[in-house]
C-alpha positions as CSV (number, residue, x, y, z in Angstrom):
1,X,27.8,-75.9,125.9
2,X,29.5,-76.5,122.7
3,X,28.2,-77.0,119.3
4,X,27.0,-80.5,118.1
5,X,28.9,-82.8,116.5
6,X,27.7,-82.3,112.9
7,X,28.2,-78.7,112.9
8,X,31.9,-77.6,112.4
9,X,34.5,-76.2,113.6
10,X,34.9,-72.6,111.7
11,X,38.1,-71.8,113.6
12,X,39.7,-75.2,113.0
13,X,38.4,-75.0,109.4
14,X,40.3,-71.6,108.7
15,X,44.0,-72.7,110.4
16,X,43.8,-75.5,108.4
17,X,42.9,-73.8,105.0
18,X,45.7,-71.5,105.8
19,X,48.4,-74.2,106.7
20,X,47.4,-76.2,103.6
21,X,47.9,-72.5,101.5
22,X,51.1,-72.2,103.1
23,X,52.4,-75.8,102.5
24,X,51.2,-75.5,99.1
25,X,53.6,-72.3,98.5
26,X,56.1,-73.8,100.7
27,X,56.5,-77.1,97.9
28,X,55.7,-75.1,95.4
29,X,58.7,-72.8,95.8
30,X,61.0,-75.6,96.2
31,X,63.8,-76.5,93.5
32,X,65.0,-80.3,94.4
33,X,67.7,-79.6,92.4
34,X,69.1,-77.4,94.9
35,X,68.6,-79.8,97.9
36,X,72.0,-82.0,99.0
37,X,71.3,-85.6,98.6
38,X,70.7,-85.5,102.7
39,X,68.2,-82.6,102.7
40,X,66.0,-85.1,99.5
41,X,66.0,-87.9,101.9
42,X,64.7,-85.9,105.0
43,X,62.4,-84.4,102.4
44,X,60.6,-87.6,101.3
45,X,61.2,-89.2,105.2
46,X,58.7,-86.4,106.0
47,X,56.0,-86.3,103.3
48,X,55.6,-89.5,103.3
49,X,54.1,-89.2,106.7
50,X,51.9,-87.2,105.7
51,X,50.9,-89.4,102.1
52,X,50.9,-93.1,103.1
53,X,49.0,-94.6,105.8
54,X,50.3,-95.7,108.8
55,X,50.6,-99.3,109.3
56,X,49.4,-100.8,112.7
57,X,51.0,-103.5,114.6
58,X,49.0,-106.7,115.2
59,X,48.8,-108.9,118.1
60,X,48.8,-112.9,117.0
61,X,47.3,-114.7,120.6
62,X,48.2,-118.4,121.4
63,X,45.0,-119.7,122.1
64,X,44.7,-123.2,122.5
65,X,41.9,-123.7,124.8
66,X,39.2,-124.2,122.9
67,X,40.8,-126.3,119.6
68,X,40.4,-130.1,119.3
69,X,42.9,-131.8,121.4
70,X,44.5,-133.1,118.1
71,X,45.5,-129.5,117.3
72,X,47.1,-128.9,120.4
73,X,50.9,-128.6,121.5
74,X,52.1,-131.0,123.1
């Protein structure tokens, strides 16, 4: 039968909380000065995936059927 949309999934919330604690502990234990430049760059790449929103592609359509004839391509 399943739960309703408004009811949070207890297992999912528990797993998320444990993963957040694990990641927080791991990040806190890292010493950036011990990493070589390649490792620093890789760490930055991974961290940015989870901190910056992803850009979506924009599709531009070339539709001229509703434009006045002066604006249509010749």
